[in-house]
N, C-alpha and C positions, 0 to 999 in steps of 0.2 A: 504494499500499499504505500504512495508516496505522497499523499497528503495528511494532516494531522487535522483530525476535525474535533472542534470542541463542543462539547454540547453545553447546554445551559439550564437552567429551570424554565426559562422564557420560550428556548428553541423546543422543548421534549418536558413539558410539563408533567411531574410525579403522579402517576394516577395505575391504580391496583387495580383488577377484579378475580374474583376468586384466587386472591394473594398473589397473584402474577402482575408482573409491569405487562401493561398494553400501550399502545399507540392507536391511533384512528385511522382512516385512512387517509384523512386529508394533513395529516400529520407527517405520515411517511411521505406520500407526496413532496411536503413542502422540503423535507429532510434531504430526501434522494435527488432533487431536482428533478422531479416528475409531472407530469399533471395529474392530477386525482383520478380523473378519465382512465388514464392509463394503469393504474392502480385496480380501479376496479375492472378495466377490460382484462388486465392480465388474470386476474380472478376469476370470472366469468370463462375466460379461456379455458383454465386449467383448475376449474372447479372440484375435477375428481380429485387434485393431488393436494388438496386442503381438508383438514378432519377439524371439526367443529369441536372446540370443546381442547384442542393441540396445537392449531395454528389459528385461531380466531374462535372468536367470540361475536353472535350476532342479536343482538338487544335490540327489542323493540317491545312496543306496547307502553303498558304500567312501569314495566322494569327500566324503559327508556326515560322515561317521564320521572324517575326517580333517582335515574342518574344523570339526568341532564345538569343539575347546578354544579356535578362534580367535574363535570365536559365542558363546562363553559370557555374555557380556554381550547379548547381543539377545534374550532369552527363546524360547530355542527347545526346545519341551519334549524331555524324554528319548526319548520313542517316536515323536518324527516322521518318518515316512518320508523326506521330502522338506521342502526350504525351497525358498522363491525368495526370490533377494537381487535389489532392482531399482536398476539403472543412473538416472542424471539424468534419461534422457529417458522413462524409467518411472515415477520419482518424481514428472514433470512430467504425466504423463497421468493420472495418479490425483490429482492436483492438480485439473485440471479436472475430472475426474469430479465431484468434493466439490464444485466449484464453493460454498467458503466463505472469507472473508475470511482467516481463521485457517489456513487450506491454503496460500493463494495465499504470505502473508507467510512460513509456517516453507520452503516451498520458492525463495521467494527466497532467505531465509538459508541456508539449504543450497547454492544454486547459488554466491553469494559467497563462502561459507568452508566448506564440506564437500566439495563434489563437483569444484573446481578452486581450488586453492591458487596464491597468487601467481608461483610456480616453475611451477607447469604452466601457468599463461595465457602467461605469458612463453616459456616452451617452444612452445608452441603457435605464439606469433608468430614464433618464428625461423623456424618450421617453415615457414610460411605465405609467410614472406619469401622462403624458400631455394626454395620451389617455385615463386616467382614469378619469381625470377631465374634460374633454370633453364629455365620460360618464354618468358622474354624472352632469353636466349642461344640459345635452340634455333632462336627467330623469325630473330636476328641470323643466325646458321648458316644456315639455308633462307634469306635473303635474300643472305648472300655467295656462295651455291652458285648460283642464278641469277644472279648479275650477268655472267657472259659470254653470257646471252642477250639481256638485252638491245642490245647493240651489230648484234646479229645482228638481232632486229626492229627498230631504228632502220632499218637499209640497207634492210631489206626495204620499208618505211614509205618511204622516199626512192624506190626504184625505181621502185614503183607510183605515186607523185606524179609521178613525171618521165614514166612513159608516158601518167599521165589529162592531164597537162599539156600533151604532144605534140598529144594529138588532142583538146584545147580550141580550137585555130584550125580543126578542122575542123567541129565544133560550130557555130561564130560563121558560118560560112561558109552552112551551112544557114537560119541563120536569120535 
């Protein structure tokens, strides 16, 4: 990436939906240097590549009315019947579709400073370590649970070895 992009609270007002940082189509268009219609058309042409709840949230009806005060800095027309809020993954797909250096530079800045704060990155790392520890603890419990089986297997192997060993002299005589 060639350009450093500085994001400010004015250019990207902090807004979370269902605990995830999101941006509107208008904000993405402004940041990426594209027309809002281009963002909308990219979505419509590639609708099957976007999953609601993963890449975007579509807000409409009473929920939109309730969210309007929080979205006032995001250029939502008063008569809009719905709004799409893009998650980090959705914003990444738009940067990919636009294929401009500016879109990629802006997305990188969004990724570093807007979508994941240092505290959130730390929390994600802690959760990953906890999950890894839990998997390790589970594996250890499984190994301990089967320890009693090993002596039985060893005894069976020894018994079979002795049976074969006893039959070996008979094989030597035939040879």
